[in-house]
C-alpha positions as CSV (number, residue, x, y, z in Angstrom):
1,M,0.0,0.0,0.0
2,I,1.1,3.6,-0.5
3,P,2.4,5.2,2.7
4,V,-0.4,6.6,4.9
5,S,-0.1,7.6,8.5
6,C,-2.3,6.2,11.2
7,G,-3.7,9.6,11.9
8,E,-4.8,10.0,8.2
9,I,-6.3,6.5,8.3
10,A,-8.2,7.3,11.5
11,D,-9.6,10.5,10.0
12,V,-10.8,8.9,6.7
13,V,-12.4,5.8,8.5
14,R,-13.8,8.0,11.3
15,G,-12.0,5.8,13.9
16,E,-10.4,6.4,17.3
17,L,-6.6,5.8,17.8
18,V,-6.1,3.5,20.8
19,G,-2.4,2.9,21.6
20,A,-1.4,4.0,18.1
21,D,0.9,6.8,17.2
22,P,-0.8,9.1,14.7
23,A,2.5,9.7,12.9
24,A,3.2,6.0,12.5
25,V,3.0,5.0,8.8
26,V,1.3,2.0,7.2
27,D,3.3,1.1,4.0
28,G,3.0,-2.7,4.0
29,A,0.3,-5.1,3.1
30,V,-3.3,-4.8,4.2
31,T,-4.7,-8.1,5.2
32,I,-7.7,-9.8,6.9
33,D,-5.6,-13.0,7.6
34,S,-3.1,-12.7,10.4
35,R,-0.9,-15.3,8.8
36,E,-0.2,-12.8,6.0
37,A,0.6,-9.9,8.4
38,G,4.0,-8.4,8.2
39,P,6.1,-5.3,9.0
40,G,4.5,-2.0,8.2
41,G,1.2,-3.5,7.4
42,L,-2.4,-3.2,8.6
43,F,-4.5,-6.0,9.9
44,V,-8.3,-5.8,9.7
45,A,-10.0,-7.7,12.4
46,L,-13.3,-9.0,11.1
47,P,-15.9,-11.0,13.1
48,G,-16.7,-14.4,11.5
49,E,-19.1,-17.2,11.9
50,R,-16.4,-19.5,13.4
51,V,-13.6,-17.1,14.5
52,D,-13.3,-13.5,15.5
53,G,-10.4,-11.6,13.9
54,H,-9.9,-9.8,17.2
55,D,-8.4,-13.0,18.6
56,F,-5.6,-12.7,16.1
57,V,-4.7,-9.0,16.6
58,G,-1.9,-9.9,19.0
59,T,-0.4,-12.3,16.4
60,A,-0.5,-9.5,13.7
61,T,1.1,-7.1,16.1
62,A,3.9,-9.6,16.8
63,A,4.4,-10.0,13.1
64,G,5.1,-6.3,12.8
65,V,2.0,-4.6,11.6
66,T,1.9,-0.8,12.2
67,V,-1.7,-0.9,13.4
68,S,-4.9,-3.0,13.4
69,L,-8.3,-1.9,12.3
70,T,-10.8,-3.2,14.9
71,T,-14.2,-2.6,16.4
72,R,-12.9,-2.7,20.0
73,P,-9.6,-2.0,21.7
74,V,-7.2,-4.9,22.1
75,D,-4.8,-4.8,25.0
76,G,-1.1,-4.5,23.9
77,S,-1.8,-3.7,20.3
78,P,-2.1,-0.4,18.5
79,C,-5.6,-0.1,17.0
80,I,-7.8,2.2,15.1
81,V,-11.3,1.4,16.5
82,V,-14.3,1.8,14.2
83,D,-17.9,0.9,14.2
84,D,-17.8,-1.2,11.0
85,A,-14.4,-2.6,10.0
86,E,-15.6,-3.8,6.6
87,R,-16.9,-0.3,5.7
88,A,-13.7,1.2,7.0
89,L,-11.7,-1.0,4.7
90,G,-13.6,0.4,1.8
91,D,-13.0,4.0,3.0
92,L,-9.3,3.3,3.2
93,A,-9.2,1.9,-0.3
94,R,-11.1,4.9,-1.6
95,L,-8.5,7.2,0.0
96,V,-5.6,5.3,-1.6
97,V,-7.1,5.1,-5.1
98,G,-7.9,8.8,-4.8
99,R,-4.2,9.6,-4.3
100,L,-3.2,7.8,-7.5
101,P,-4.2,10.2,-10.2
102,D,-2.4,8.3,-13.0
103,L,-4.2,5.0,-12.1
104,T,-6.6,3.7,-14.8
105,V,-9.4,1.6,-13.2
106,I,-11.0,-1.1,-15.4
107,A,-14.1,-2.5,-13.7
108,L,-16.2,-5.3,-15.0
109,T,-19.4,-7.2,-14.0
110,G,-21.8,-9.7,-15.4
111,S,-23.7,-12.8,-14.5
112,T,-21.1,-15.2,-15.9
113,G,-17.5,-15.0,-17.0
114,K,-16.3,-12.2,-14.8
115,T,-13.2,-13.9,-13.4
116,S,-12.2,-15.5,-16.7
117,T,-12.6,-12.2,-18.5
118,K,-10.7,-10.4,-15.8
119,D,-7.8,-12.8,-16.3
120,L,-7.8,-12.2,-20.0
121,I,-7.8,-8.4,-19.6
122,G,-4.9,-8.7,-17.2
123,Q,-2.8,-10.7,-19.6
124,L,-3.6,-8.4,-22.5
125,I,-2.6,-5.1,-20.7
126,R,0.2,-6.3,-18.3
127,P,2.9,-6.0,-21.0
128,Y,2.1,-2.3,-21.4
129,G,2.1,-1.1,-17.8
130,E,2.2,-2.4,-14.2
131,T,-1.1,-4.0,-13.5
132,V,-3.0,-5.1,-10.4
133,C,-5.1,-8.1,-11.4
134,P,-5.1,-10.8,-8.8
135,E,-5.8,-14.5,-9.5
136,G,-9.2,-15.8,-8.4
137,S,-12.4,-13.9,-7.7
138,F,-12.2,-10.9,-5.3
139,N,-15.4,-9.1,-6.2
140,N,-17.3,-8.4,-3.0
141,E,-17.2,-5.8,-0.2
142,L,-14.0,-7.3,1.2
143,G,-12.1,-8.6,-1.8
144,H,-12.6,-5.5,-3.9
145,P,-11.0,-3.0,-1.5
146,L,-8.2,-5.5,-0.7
147,T,-7.4,-5.7,-4.4
148,A,-7.5,-1.9,-4.7
149,L,-5.0,-1.5,-1.8
150,H,-2.4,-3.4,-3.8
151,A,-2.1,-0.3,-6.1
152,T,1.1,1.8,-5.8
153,P,2.3,5.0,-7.6
154,A,3.9,2.7,-10.2
155,T,0.6,0.9,-11.0
156,K,-0.8,1.9,-14.4
157,Y,-3.9,-0.4,-14.4
158,L,-6.2,-1.8,-11.7
159,V,-8.6,-4.5,-13.0
160,A,-11.5,-4.7,-10.6
161,E,-14.1,-7.5,-10.8
162,M,-17.5,-6.5,-9.2
163,G,-20.2,-8.8,-8.1
164,A,-23.7,-7.9,-6.9
165,R,-26.3,-9.6,-4.7
166,H,-28.4,-6.5,-4.2
167,T,-29.2,-3.3,-5.9
168,G,-26.6,-0.7,-4.9
169,D,-23.7,-3.1,-4.4
170,I,-22.0,-2.1,-7.6
171,T,-22.6,1.6,-6.9
172,Y,-20.8,1.1,-3.6
173,L,-17.9,-0.8,-5.1
174,S,-17.6,1.8,-7.9
175,G,-17.4,4.5,-5.4
176,I,-14.2,2.9,-4.0
177,T,-12.6,2.6,-7.4
178,P,-14.3,5.0,-9.9
179,P,-13.9,3.3,-13.3
180,A,-12.3,4.8,-16.4
181,V,-13.5,1.7,-18.3
182,G,-16.7,-0.1,-17.2
183,L,-17.6,-3.4,-18.8
184,V,-20.8,-5.4,-18.5
185,L,-20.5,-8.9,-19.9
186,N,-24.1,-10.2,-19.7
187,V,-27.3,-10.4,-17.8
188,G,-28.1,-14.0,-16.9
189,T,-29.9,-15.9,-14.2
190,S,-27.2,-15.9,-11.5
191,H,-28.6,-14.6,-8.2
192,L,-32.1,-14.6,-9.7
193,G,-33.4,-15.7,-6.3
194,E,-32.0,-12.4,-4.8
195,F,-33.2,-10.1,-7.6
196,G,-36.4,-11.6,-8.6
197,S,-36.0,-11.1,-12.4
198,Q,-33.4,-10.6,-15.1
199,D,-34.6,-7.1,-15.6
200,N,-33.8,-6.3,-12.0
201,I,-30.4,-7.9,-12.5
202,A,-29.9,-5.6,-15.4
203,I,-30.7,-2.6,-13.3
204,A,-28.0,-3.7,-10.8
205,K,-25.4,-4.5,-13.3
206,G,-26.0,-1.2,-15.1
207,E,-24.9,0.7,-12.1
208,L,-21.4,0.2,-13.3
209,I,-22.1,2.0,-16.6
210,E,-23.6,4.9,-14.7
211,A,-20.3,5.1,-12.6
212,V,-18.0,5.5,-15.6
213,K,-15.9,8.6,-15.0
214,P,-16.1,11.6,-17.4
215,G,-13.9,10.9,-20.4
216,G,-14.1,7.2,-19.8
217,T,-15.5,4.3,-21.8
218,A,-18.5,1.9,-21.3
219,V,-18.0,-1.5,-22.9
220,L,-21.2,-3.3,-23.7
221,N,-22.3,-6.7,-25.0
222,A,-24.1,-6.2,-28.3
223,D,-25.4,-9.8,-28.3
224,D,-27.3,-9.3,-25.0
225,H,-30.2,-6.9,-25.4
226,R,-30.4,-6.1,-21.7
227,V,-26.7,-5.1,-21.8
228,A,-26.9,-3.2,-25.1
229,A,-29.8,-1.2,-23.7
230,M,-27.4,0.2,-21.0
231,R,-26.1,2.6,-23.6
232,S,-28.8,5.0,-22.4
233,R,-27.3,5.0,-18.9
234,T,-24.1,6.9,-19.7
235,Q,-23.1,10.0,-21.6
236,E,-19.5,8.6,-22.1
237,K,-18.1,6.8,-25.1
238,V,-19.5,3.3,-25.7
239,L,-17.7,0.4,-27.3
240,T,-19.6,-2.8,-28.1
241,F,-18.5,-6.3,-28.6
242,G,-20.1,-9.5,-29.9
243,E,-20.9,-11.5,-33.0
244,A,-23.6,-9.1,-34.1
245,N,-22.8,-7.2,-37.3
246,E,-23.0,-3.8,-35.5
247,A,-20.5,-4.6,-32.8
248,D,-17.4,-2.5,-32.7
249,V,-15.2,-5.5,-31.7
250,R,-16.6,-8.5,-33.6
251,A,-15.9,-12.2,-34.1
252,T,-16.7,-14.2,-37.3
253,D,-15.8,-17.7,-38.5
254,V,-15.9,-19.2,-35.0
255,K,-14.7,-22.8,-34.8
256,V,-13.8,-25.2,-32.0
257,D,-10.9,-27.6,-32.3
258,G,-10.8,-31.2,-31.0
259,E,-9.7,-30.0,-27.5
260,G,-12.6,-27.6,-27.2
261,R,-10.5,-24.5,-27.9
262,P,-12.2,-21.8,-30.0
263,A,-10.7,-19.9,-32.9
264,F,-12.2,-17.0,-34.7
265,T,-11.5,-14.0,-36.9
266,L,-11.3,-10.7,-34.9
267,H,-12.6,-7.6,-36.5
268,I,-11.8,-4.1,-35.2
269,D,-12.5,-1.2,-37.6
270,D,-10.5,-2.2,-40.8
271,F,-8.5,-4.8,-39.0
272,S,-9.1,-8.5,-39.4
273,G,-6.9,-11.1,-37.7
274,A,-6.9,-14.7,-36.7
275,V,-7.2,-15.6,-33.0
276,Q,-6.7,-19.1,-31.6
277,L,-7.6,-19.3,-27.9
278,Q,-5.8,-21.7,-25.6
279,L,-8.9,-21.8,-23.3
280,I,-11.6,-24.5,-23.4
281,G,-15.2,-23.6,-24.3
282,E,-16.9,-21.7,-27.1
283,H,-18.2,-19.3,-24.5
284,Y,-14.7,-17.9,-24.2
285,V,-15.2,-16.2,-27.5
286,S,-17.5,-13.6,-25.9
287,N,-15.1,-13.2,-22.9
288,A,-12.2,-12.7,-25.4
289,L,-14.1,-10.1,-27.3
290,A,-15.0,-8.2,-24.1
291,A,-11.3,-8.2,-23.1
292,A,-10.4,-7.0,-26.6
293,A,-12.8,-4.1,-26.3
294,V,-11.3,-3.1,-23.0
295,A,-7.8,-3.3,-24.3
296,L,-8.8,-1.2,-27.3
297,A,-10.3,1.4,-24.9
298,V,-7.0,1.8,-23.0
299,G,-5.0,2.2,-26.2
300,L,-3.8,-1.2,-27.4
301,T,-3.6,-1.8,-31.2
302,P,-5.7,-4.5,-32.9
303,E,-2.5,-6.4,-33.7
304,Q,-1.4,-6.4,-30.0
305,I,-4.9,-7.5,-29.0
306,A,-5.0,-10.4,-31.4
307,D,-1.6,-11.6,-30.5
308,G,-2.3,-11.3,-26.8
309,L,-5.5,-13.2,-27.0
310,S,-3.9,-16.1,-28.8
311,A,-1.1,-16.3,-26.2
312,A,-3.4,-16.0,-23.1
313,Q,-3.6,-19.0,-20.7
314,R,-6.0,-20.0,-18.0
315,V,-5.0,-18.2,-14.8
316,S,-7.6,-18.9,-12.1
317,A,-8.3,-22.4,-10.9
318,A,-11.4,-24.6,-11.3
319,R,-12.6,-22.8,-14.5
320,M,-12.6,-25.3,-17.3
321,E,-9.3,-26.6,-15.9
322,L,-8.4,-29.7,-17.9
323,T,-6.1,-32.4,-16.4
324,E,-5.0,-35.6,-18.2
325,R,-4.6,-38.3,-15.7
326,A,-1.8,-40.9,-16.1
327,D,-4.5,-43.6,-16.5
328,G,-6.0,-41.9,-19.6
329,V,-8.9,-40.3,-17.8
330,T,-9.4,-36.5,-18.5
331,I,-10.9,-34.3,-15.8
332,I,-12.5,-30.9,-16.6
333,N,-12.7,-29.0,-13.3
334,D,-15.2,-26.2,-13.7
335,A,-16.5,-26.5,-10.1
336,F,-15.7,-22.9,-9.0
337,N,-19.3,-21.9,-9.5
338,A,-22.3,-22.6,-11.6
339,N,-25.5,-21.1,-13.0
340,P,-27.7,-22.3,-15.9
341,D,-25.9,-20.3,-18.5
342,S,-22.4,-21.5,-17.5
343,T,-23.5,-25.1,-17.0
344,R,-25.0,-25.2,-20.5
345,A,-21.7,-23.9,-21.9
346,A,-19.7,-26.4,-20.0
347,L,-21.8,-29.3,-21.1
348,K,-21.4,-28.3,-24.8
349,S,-17.7,-28.1,-24.3
350,L,-17.6,-31.5,-22.7
351,V,-19.5,-33.0,-25.6
352,A,-17.3,-31.3,-28.2
353,I,-14.2,-32.7,-26.6
354,G,-15.7,-36.2,-26.2
355,R,-16.8,-36.2,-29.8
356,S,-13.4,-35.2,-31.2
357,R,-11.8,-38.0,-29.2
358,G,-14.4,-40.6,-29.7
359,A,-14.5,-40.7,-25.9
360,R,-17.2,-41.6,-23.3
361,T,-18.4,-38.4,-21.5
362,W,-19.4,-37.9,-17.9
363,A,-21.1,-34.9,-16.5
364,V,-20.9,-34.7,-12.7
365,L,-23.2,-31.9,-11.7
366,G,-24.3,-30.4,-8.3
367,E,-26.8,-27.8,-7.3
368,M,-27.0,-24.4,-8.9
369,L,-27.8,-22.0,-6.1
370,E,-29.7,-18.7,-5.8
371,L,-32.2,-19.4,-8.5
372,G,-35.3,-18.7,-6.4
373,D,-38.6,-20.0,-7.7
374,T,-37.0,-21.0,-11.0
375,S,-34.6,-23.5,-9.3
376,G,-36.6,-26.7,-10.0
377,A,-37.3,-25.8,-13.7
378,E,-33.7,-24.7,-14.3
379,H,-32.3,-27.9,-12.9
380,D,-34.8,-30.0,-14.8
381,A,-33.8,-28.2,-18.0
382,I,-30.1,-29.0,-17.5
383,G,-30.9,-32.7,-17.0
384,R,-32.9,-32.7,-20.3
385,L,-30.1,-30.8,-22.1
386,A,-27.5,-33.5,-21.0
387,V,-29.7,-36.1,-22.7
388,R,-30.2,-34.1,-25.8
389,L,-26.5,-33.4,-26.1
390,D,-25.9,-37.2,-25.7
391,V,-23.7,-37.0,-22.6
392,N,-23.0,-40.7,-21.9
393,R,-23.3,-40.6,-18.2
394,L,-24.9,-38.0,-15.9
395,V,-24.1,-38.1,-12.2
396,V,-26.3,-35.7,-10.1
397,V,-25.0,-35.0,-6.7
398,G,-27.1,-33.7,-3.7
399,A,-30.8,-33.3,-3.0
400,G,-30.9,-29.7,-4.4
401,A,-29.8,-30.9,-7.8
402,K,-32.1,-33.9,-8.0
403,P,-34.5,-32.3,-10.5
404,M,-31.6,-32.6,-13.0
405,H,-31.8,-36.4,-12.7
406,L,-35.6,-36.3,-13.0
407,G,-35.4,-34.1,-16.1
408,A,-32.9,-36.5,-17.7
409,S,-35.1,-39.4,-16.9
410,L,-38.2,-37.8,-18.4
411,E,-36.3,-36.7,-21.5
412,G,-35.4,-40.2,-22.4
413,S,-32.4,-41.3,-20.3
414,W,-32.7,-45.0,-19.5
415,G,-30.8,-47.6,-17.4
416,N,-27.9,-46.0,-15.5
417,E,-27.2,-43.2,-18.0
418,S,-28.4,-40.8,-15.3
419,T,-27.6,-41.5,-11.7
420,F,-28.5,-39.6,-8.5
421,V,-26.4,-39.8,-5.4
422,E,-26.8,-37.9,-2.1
423,T,-23.2,-37.2,-1.3
424,I,-19.8,-36.4,-2.8
425,D,-18.4,-39.6,-1.3
426,E,-21.0,-41.7,-3.1
427,A,-20.2,-39.9,-6.3
428,L,-16.5,-40.5,-5.9
429,E,-17.0,-44.2,-5.1
430,L,-19.1,-44.5,-8.3
431,L,-16.6,-42.8,-10.5
432,R,-13.6,-44.6,-9.1
433,A,-15.4,-47.9,-9.8
434,E,-16.6,-47.1,-13.3
435,L,-14.2,-44.7,-15.0
436,R,-11.9,-46.1,-17.7
437,A,-9.1,-44.9,-19.9
438,G,-10.3,-42.4,-22.4
439,D,-13.2,-41.1,-20.4
440,V,-13.7,-37.3,-20.2
441,V,-15.3,-36.1,-16.9
442,L,-16.8,-32.6,-16.3
443,V,-17.4,-31.6,-12.7
444,K,-19.5,-28.5,-12.1
445,S,-21.7,-27.0,-9.4
446,S,-22.2,-23.8,-7.4
447,K,-19.4,-23.1,-5.0
448,A,-21.4,-23.9,-1.9
449,A,-22.2,-27.4,-3.2
450,K,-18.4,-28.1,-2.8
451,L,-17.9,-30.4,-5.8
452,R,-14.5,-28.8,-6.2
453,S,-13.3,-31.2,-3.6
454,L,-14.6,-34.1,-5.8
455,A,-12.8,-32.7,-8.8
456,D,-9.6,-32.4,-6.8
457,A,-9.9,-36.0,-5.5
458,L,-10.4,-37.2,-9.1
459,V,-7.4,-35.3,-10.3
460,E,-5.2,-36.7,-7.5
461,A,-6.4,-40.3,-8.0
462,Q,-3.8,-41.1,-10.6
463,Q,-1.2,-38.4,-10.2
């Protein structure tokens, strides 16, 4: 973090210095994990369901932090005491970003593809300036300010992923890091249970477009009518991406190779160039076009963009992560999260890979959460799709996902083509008994369903 005195921090977070020198400077890492605390840093003590961060303030002090941000004094440790530590963390990040006038904030949101697109953007722009773009998904009220606090005077680009569970969430996050470039990928059904309708999701996602700074650029998906309509929510420059003829950044001639990797021709103004992605899944075409439009907005040439996209690799784990086991079984770990749109895309990629190899395909699917009243119908539809795509074996894990199995059965699955199991252990036992060389296995579910542990176990089985 850029150097900031304890007194300045206390002022901006409206906190009280207790045992802390107002002139002492924080210039190290800001963390919510005492194991990552170090000299000159700041430790934020947050209450949790299982542990209270205040129990680790002493550990952070011993590790050399300058001060801890707490909601009560802790004996023997310098503290800045506030009413709400999470909100204070956001206030601190806002202060730091405000002191970096040369920093370009690139913010993105969407129902699916946020982290994968964030990773692509980071790889495109990093060769042209110091970039903060962490691996994984840090898109909430904690992860977002922690990401922003990594910026220094040498940072040229900050790539900020923004999630939303409620109207106003993105407005809050955008207030911490006002975007020069704001990207909305899509409006799907993720968090439909929270918002009630896709139109309400669009209202929330569009808050990012309203937050684009004067002189900035809004980047919108021309293939999603709800996103395209967000043009009316900004007076700033708009760039569009997609396969639609009117898109500013466009793909044609989309093809998928035998490993599920898409290729296409990229069109930007008068430029046309070939792109061969190293990522698995045709849905990555839209993500790549979005990243290309962002890169164009910050000044990269079409040639640099095409070359960068073709060189980009998967960065964050458990997102169409393909592992070839020594025994000939292929595991596709896409278990970081799931919603109907991303699950459909993953199933199509599984089938494409299986078809190219002449391999037997397995879809191991868990519950898709936060779908509200549509949950039963959405799970049923995924089961039916698995049958229509001719997935060889469907393994449905957990009571919440059972409508997938019922949908597959009603669509025409017979025998043991679709199997329902209650637990991850049962699924693992089944797979260990029945997988054979050449099989391709997709594992996908919402994060809370914890099928990532199943994918990890399958990968480790023959390593």
